[in-house]
N, C-alpha and C positions, 0 to 999 in steps of 0.2 A: 629662774629665780636665783639659783646658785651662781649663775654667770653674772647677774647684776650685783650680787653680794661681793663676789670676787673683784669685780671692777671697782666697786665702792671702796673695798678694803685696800686695793692697790693704789687708788687715787689718794686715799687718806694716808697710807703709809709713805707714799712718795712726798706728799705734802709735809708730813711730820719730819721726815729726814731732811727734806729741803730746808725746813725751818731750823732744825738743829745745825745743819751745814752752815747756814748764814749766821745763826745766833752765836755759835762757838767760834766763829772766824776760821772755820776749817778750810775755807777757800784760800786762806793766807798760809796755812801750815799743811804741807803735803802729808805728813804722818797722820794728822787728824782727819784729813780728807779720806785717806785710805781706810782708817778705822770706821768712819761713819759709813762709807760705801760698803765695807764688809758687813757692817751691822745691817745695812739696808737689804742685803741679799737674803737675809733670813725670811722676812715676810714675802719676798718675791718667790722664794722657793716653795714656801707654804702655799702660796696662791697657785703656783704652777701645779703643785700636788693636788690641790682641790679641783682645779680645772680638769686634770687628767682623770681624777676619780669620777667626776661628773660625767665625762664622756664614756668612761667604762660602764658606769651604772646605766646610762642611756642605751649603750649597746646591749647590755644584759637584758634590759626591759624589752628592747626590740626583739632580741632572740627569744625571750619568753613569749612575746606576742606571736612571733612566727611559729613557735612550738604549739601554742594553743590553737592557732588557726589550722596548723597541720593536723593536730589531734581531732579537731572538729570536722575537718574535711575527711579524715580517715574514718571517723564515726559515721558520717553521712554516707560515705562510700560503702561502709559495712552494711548499713541499713538498706541502702539501695540494692546491694548484692543479695541480702536476705530476701528482699521483696522480689528481685528478679528470679531468685531461686524458687520462691513460691509460685510466681507466675509461670516459670518454666515447667514446674511440676504439673500445674493446671493444664498448660498447653500440651504437655506430654500425655496427660490423661485424656484430654480432648482428642488428640491425634489417635490414641489407642482406640477410643470409642468410635471415632470416624472410620478407622481401619476395620473394626468389627462390623460397623454398619455397611461399609463397602463390601466386605466379605459376604454378608447376608444378602445384599442386593445382587452381587455377582451370582450367588447360588440361585436366587429367585429368577434372575435373567436366564441362567443356564437351564433351569427347569422349564421356564416358559419356552425357550428355544427347542428343548426336547419335545415338549407338548406340540409346538407348531410343526416340527418335523414329522411327528406321528400323524398329525392331521393331514399334512401334505401327502404322506405315503398312502393313507387311507383314501384320500381324494384320487390319487392315481389309480388305485385298485377299482374304485367306483367308476372312473372314466373308462377303464378297460372293459368292465362289465357292460357299460352303455354301448361301447363299440361292438361287442359280441352280439348284443341284442339287435343293434342296427344291422349287422351282417345277416342275422336270421330273418329279419324283416325283408331285406333285399332278396334273399333266396325264395321266401314265400311269394313275394311279388312276381319274380321271374316264373315260378311254377304256375301261378294264376294266369299269367300271360300265355304260357304254353297251352293250358287247358282251354282258354278262350279261343286260341287259334285252332285247336282241334275241333271244338264245337263249330266254329265257322266252316271248317273243311267238311264236316259231316253234313251240315246244312246245305252246303253247295252240292255235295253228292246226291242228297235227297232231291234237290231241285232238278239236277241233271237227270236223275232216274225217272222222275215224273215226265220230263220233257221227252225222253226216249220212248217211254211207254206209249204215250199218245201218238207219237210219230210212227211206231211199229204197228199199232192198231189201224191207223189210217192207211198205212202202206199195204198191209195185208188185206184190208177191206177193198182197197182199190184193185189189188191183184185178183182177188176172188171175183170181183165184179167184172173184170176184164175177161176172165176165163168163162164165167157164166154167159157173158155176152157172145163169146166166140162159140160156145157149145150149144147144145140143144136146150130149148126151154125146159123140156121135161126133166132133162138131167139137172137143169137149174132148180126146177121144183123139187126134184128128188133130193138134190143135195141141199136144198134150202133149209130143210129141217136139220140136216147134219151140220150145216154152217151155223145155223142159229144155236144148235146145241153146242157146237164148238165155241161159238162166240159167247154163249152163256157160261160155258166152262171157263173160257178165258176171263170173262168178267168176274166169275166167282173167284178164280185164282188171283185175279188182280185185286179184288176186294180183300181177299185173305192177306195178300202181300201188302196192300195198303194199310190193313189193320196192324200187321206186324211192323210196317214202317212207322205208322202213327204211334204204336205202343213204344217202339224203339226211340222215336223222337221224344215222346213224353218222358220215358225213362231218362233219356239223355238230358232233357230240360230239367227234370227233377234233380238229376245228378249235378248238373251245372249250378242250379239254384242252391242245392245243399252245400256244394263246394264253395260257392260265393258266400253263402251265409256263414259257413264254418270259417272261411278266410276272414270275412268282415269281423266275426266275433273274436277270432284269434287276434286280428289286427287291433280291434278295440281293447281287448284284454291286455295285449302287449303294450299299447299306447297308454292305457290307464295305469298299468304297473310301472311303466317308465316314468309317467308323470308323478305317480305316488313316490317312486324311488327318488325322483328329482326333488320333490317337495321335502322328502325325508332328509336328503343330503343337504338341501338348502337350509332346512331348519337346524340340522346339526352344525352346518357351517356358521349360521347366525348365532347359534348357542355358543359355539367356540369363540366367535368374535366377541360376544357379550362377556364370556368368561375372561378373555384376554383384556377387554375393556375394564372389567371389574378388578382384575389383578393389577392393571395399570393404575386405576383409581385408588386401589388399596395401597399401592406403592407411594402415592402422593398424599396419603392420609385421609381418604374418603371412606365413609362407612355407609354402605348402600343398604344393608339389611341389619336388623338387630343381632347382636352377638351376646348370648345369654351365658350365665354361669351353669355348670353341670348340676342337674337336680340331685339333691342329697336329702330330701324330705326335711329340710330346715325352713322354717317359716320366713326367716330373713332372706334366704335365697329366693323363695317364691315371691316375696314382696319386691325384691330388687328386679327380678325378671319380669314380674307383672307390670311394673311401671314402664319398663322398656317396651313391653308389648303394647300397652295402652298408647304410648307416645307414637309408635309406628302406625298403628291401625286407625287412630282417631285424629292424629295431628301431623301425620306424614313426616315424622322425625325418627331417624335411625341412630341408636346409641349402642355403644359397647359397654357392658357391665364390667367394670374393673374389679370391684370387690366391695365389701362393706365392713363396718366397724360397729359392734353392738354393745350397748351398755344396758343398765337396768331400765332406764327410761327412754333412751334414744337409740335410733338406728341411723347411722350415717352411711350413705351409699355414694360411691364415686362412679361417674360415667365418663367415657371418652366420647367426643363428638367430632364430626368432620371439620377439617380445616376451613372449608368454604362456608360453614354454618356460623352465623353471628350468635354468640352465646346469649346476647340480650333477648333473642327470640325465645330461648328456653325459659329464661326468667319470666318473660311476659306471659308465657303459657301458664305457668304456675301462679302468677299474680291474678290472671283472669279466671282460670279453670281449676285452680288448686283444690277448691272445695268439692267439685265434681269428681276429680280423680281420687281424692281421699275417700269419698263416699263410695265410689265404685269398688275400691279395694278393701273397704272395711277398716280404714285407718282413722286416726284422730286428727292429725295435722301434718302438713308437709311445708317446709320452707326451703327455698332454692337459693344457692349462691354459686359463684363461678370463681375458681382458683385459676387465674390467668397465667400463673407461673408454670403450672403442670403441663398443659392446661387440662383442667378437670371440672366437670359439672357435678356439684355436690348437693345432695338432698339430705336434709335433716328431718327425720320422720319420727313422729310420736305415734306408736301403735295403739296405745291405750290412753284413756282419759286420765291425766295426772291428778293426784290429790291436791286440792287447793291449800295454799299456805294460810296460816292464821293472819288476821288483820294486824296483830301486833308485830309479827315477823316482817310483814310487808312494809309497815311504817318504819321499822328499824332499818330496812334496806334503802330508805331514801324517799319513799312516796309520801308526800305531804297530805294529811287527811283532808276530807271535804270540809270539815269545820273551820279550817284555816284558809280555804280557797280564796274567798273574797278579800281577806286582809292581804294575802300575797299579791293579788292583782293591784290593790291599792298601793303597796310598796313598789311594785314593778313600774307604776306610772308616776312615782314620786321621785323627782330628781335629787331631793335632799337625802334620799335613801339609796342613791346610786341607781335609780331607775330612769326610765325614759318616758316623757309625758305622752307620747303617742304609742298606742298599742294596736297591733294588727291581730285580729282573731280569725283563724282559718280552719275550715272544715267543709266537707261535702254536705249536700242537702240532707237533713235529718241526722247529721253527725253530732249535734248537741251544742252548737255554738250559741243558739238562742237561750237554751237552758242555762248555760254558763254565764252569759252576760246579764240575764235577768236577775240571777243571784247577786251579781255585782251591783246592779241598779238598786236592789233592796238594801245592800250594804251602804251605799252612798246616801240613800234617802234618810238614813239615821245619823248623818254627820251634820254638825252645826256649820253655818256660814257657807253652805254649798248650794249650787243650783245645777239641775240635771236637765239636759236636752236630749230627747229621744227622737230620732228621725227614722220612720219606717215607710219607705216608698211603696211597699206592697201591702199596705194596711188592708185588713179584711180577708187575706188569703187563708188557705187551709193551715198554713204554718204559723199563723199569727196567734201567739200565746202570751203577748206582752202584758195585757191587762194593766196598762199604764198610760198616763197622759202623754201625748205626742205633739211635737212642734211641726211635724211634716207627715202627711199621709198619702203622698203621691210623688212620682219622680220629679215633677216640676217644683213642688213644695220642698222636696229634699235638696234640690240645687240651691234654692233661695235660703234654706236654713243653713247650708254650709257657707254661703256668702255672708250671712249674719255672724256666723262663728268667726269667719276670717275678719270681718269688719270690727268685731269686738276686740280681736287681737291687735289690729292696727290702731284703733282708738286708744287702747291702753298703752301701746308703745309710744304714741304721741302725747300721752297723758291728757287726752281730751275726754269730754263727757262720753260715757258709754252706757249701754243698755242696763248693765248691772255692775256692781262692784264686788260681787261675791266670787268665790271660786266656782268655775264652771267645768262640768264634765259633759262633753258632747259624744253621744253614741250614735253612729251613723251606720245603719244596717244596709246590706246589699250595696256597699260602696263600690265594689268592683264592677257590677253590672248596671246599676241604675244611675251612676254618676259619670259625667263625661270626662274626657282627658284633661280639660282645663281644671276641673276640681282636683284631679289627681296631681297635676303639676303644682297647684296651690298647696295641696297637702304636703308635698315634698318640701316646699319652701318654709313651712311653719312647723314641721315635725318637732324640731328641738327648740325653736324660738318661743313656743307658747309656754315654756316653763317659766319665763320671765313675766308673763301676763296672767298668772293664776288660772291657767286653762290646762285641761287634759282632753284627749280625744281617743275614742275606741272606734276603729274602722273594721267592720265585719265583712269578710269576703268568703268566696266559695272554695278556693283552692290555694294550696301552698305554692303552686306554680306561679312564677313571678312574671315571666315574659309575656304570657298570653293575656295577662290582665294589665299590661302596659306599666308595670312597675320595674324597678331595677334592684339588684341585691345591694347596691350602695345605699339606696333609699331604705331598704329593709333593715340594714344595719344601724339605721338611726332610730329604729323603733324597738320596743319590747314586743316579742313575737309569741303568740299563744297558738300552738298547733294542737288540734283536737283529733283524736282517733286516727283515721287513715291519713290525715295530713301530716302526722308524725313520720310516716314512711317517706313522704315527699321531702320532708326536711332532711332526713338521713341521706337521701339520694343527693342532696345539694350540700353535702358536708364541706366541700371546698369553697363554695360560695359563702358559707357561713363562717369560714376561717377555722374549721375544726381540724385537728390532727387526726391521723389514722387511729391512734390509741383512743382519743376522745370519741370518735365515731363508733368504734366497737363497744366502748363502755356504754354509750347512750343506747345503742341498738340492743345490747344485752339486757339493760334495765327495762327498755320498752317491751321486749319479748316477755320478760318475767311479769311486769305489772299488767300488761294487756291480757296475758294468760290468766292471771289472778282474777281480773275483772270478768273475763269471759266465763270462767268456772263459777264465779259468784252468780252471774246472770242465769246460767243454765241450771244451776242447782236450785235457785229460788223461784224460777219461773216469774221473773220480775217484769212488769210492763216497761215499755220503751222509755217513757218519761222519767222513770225512777231507776233506770239501768245504771250500773257502775260504768263510768267512763274515765279515761285517762287523758291528760293534757300535758304537753311539753312546753314549759315556759323558758324562753331564751332571752337573755338580756346581755348583749355584748358577748363576752367570752364566758358568761355564767349560764347555767341551766339548772332546772329543777323539774321534777315530775309532780303533777298535782292530781288529786282525786276530785272530780267534778261533783258538786252536790246534786241531790235529786231536784226535780223541777219545782220551782216556786209557783204554786197554783193560785196564790192570793193576788189581790189587787194592790198595786203599789201606788200610794198616794203621797202627796207632800207631807212630810213630817218635820223633822228638824231641818231637813233640806227642802228647797223649793223645786218642784218639778214643773218646768214651764210647758205650757200647751199652746202658747201663741206669742207673737211678737207685737201684738197690739197693745198700746200703752194703757188704755182704759180697762180692757179685759184683764191684763196682767195685774193692774192695781187692785181690782176687785178680787182676783184670785189670791193676791198676797194679803189682803186685809183679813182673810179667814185664818191667817197664821200670825199670831201675835208677834213672833220673833221678827217678822218682816214689816210691821206696821209703820215704823218710822221712815221707811224709804218710799212710801207711796205718794206723799204730798209733793207737788211741784212747787218749788220755791226759787227765788232769784239767787243765782250763785254769787252775786255781789253784795246784796244787803240782807239776804235770807228772808225777804218778805214773800208772803204767799199771794200778794196782790199782783198776779201776772195774767197776761192775756195772750192768746194765740196771735201770731203775726206772720202768716203764710208758711210756705215750705221751701226748703232749699232744693238744689238740683237732684239730690239723692232721694227726694220725697220725704225727708225728715221734717217733723213739725217744729217750727220756730216759735219762740216765746219772747215777750218783752215785759219789762218790769214797769209798773205804774207809779212806783214810789221813788226809787233811787235815781241818781244822776245819770245812770247808764240807760235811761229809757230809750234813746235812739238805737241802742245796740240790740241785736237779735242773737239768741243762743238756743241751743238744743238741750232739752231736758234729758237727763240720764235715764229716765223711765219711759222715753218715747222712742218710736222707731223712725 
């Protein structure tokens, strides 16, 4: 900008002095020319000064910019340096911790090595003992062999002795006979008696000797048998002792291996047996240890009791679990069997959570029944009273009040969804210009407490009823004749189980669109689980959601699907625990029947939520009042039903939509089975049309 001004001034100055130069005739007079030229140098010098000053200012600004950039970079470097210092401190701390852990592991490894060396030394000693016993067995076996050889030698001597005896007798007899034959017969006779006597003596001596030999043999046999028996018994005893010792050593080796395996598993974070707190006659200690004992012996889960924190009303116990154990299994155990565990230990309630950062399994225990808070205090903490329940549901389905026209009601069987919705039906029955459709595909079951006219009483009728609800929406979208021109509330029970996937897809397409066609729908389901019922959380976010009783816990588990922050989830869970405890204490204290029991519901509309107290069961019969409760789609029956209600009388007559004449006649049906009419009066007689009061 300054450069442009200088250029302009320079050009103007030169033009001015050029004019003066010509006008004064200075070009003819040298002195005048010099004067004017000298005068012209003044603005030129000023302009040069301005230009120089502009360049200097520009350089100063550039220097300032470089300075600011340098300061900013220095500041960034300083912050990075601080951050690096913090991270370095953390890393140093981590390194120190790792060094401590390494030192502990080295010590444990060293102790294990020492234990293993001791086991090996003991094994060598046992092996030496086995070698000594085997040497003794070898010695005994050699001794037995020697005795057996000696017995065989004695037996051979006996056999030899018998053989020699008979040979000697025979030889001597033959010799005597030869002598007797050679000598005189008398002498033979004389000597006969002597020979016989000698022979008898020899026989007697032989018998005596035979008895001695037989006795000796018997004694030897007894000795051999006794020695064999003693040897066999000794051998059996030694063998059994060796086997027993081997089994003992094998058991000890297996035990040592198990100990080594346990130590190895403990090193990697496994807990194989419960680890209890030392007994100190404190009830909190006994409860903490008792829960660990129950989990081990009944559910095969081993935990280590880390410690507990006790307040006036609560006991919080922390447990360490094995790294290979999924903590969800622990939470599932207390979800399914928590009441049995609390009852067995004489406690009031137990709730389970997992701190994944530690990681620690945390149980929050109430040992005694807490005192119930007053109704006034509970309502001040955010629970909406039962007297406002139905109105809150009306607002939740009203898009003009930032609600959503489709509501999903979820609870398990017997959870109270029928009680809640029947109260809503009674509320809508007292509203002007409304029509209510109730579809109950399990009409007549043990759980049927509606006592209200129904448009559908079987699964087939329920599907057709939803088609009529969809058809009403499309007719109104196209601004065609429709079944009714009133506001319509459609209540479809057992929608998850008794309606097919086509109906669910249709429901998804009209969830929000029905707000433009004066319609609302309540879809009653069994569970807050979405996927198993062929819904999606994107579709659920287009509805207002009413979770009743245990379905509230399911909603809390799906906090991310519902778009809740962690803070919001904890806030909802805390309120739910407080309100459900209040309801439980009220039910236990008053011995209240199930239909009148205190129940809690969670109403979710987008990012808003509120807790509602569900009213007691409405045991009356709900009939058409200010609102019309439809029980059929048949035009004639609907007309007669409506005539009994004066507010609806003007809409029962079938008239021509062109001339308003009631001189109409039936003229066949269209492809949808709808009755067509023609007018007998107006010029539109050839045309056919559908009455808004026909199907």
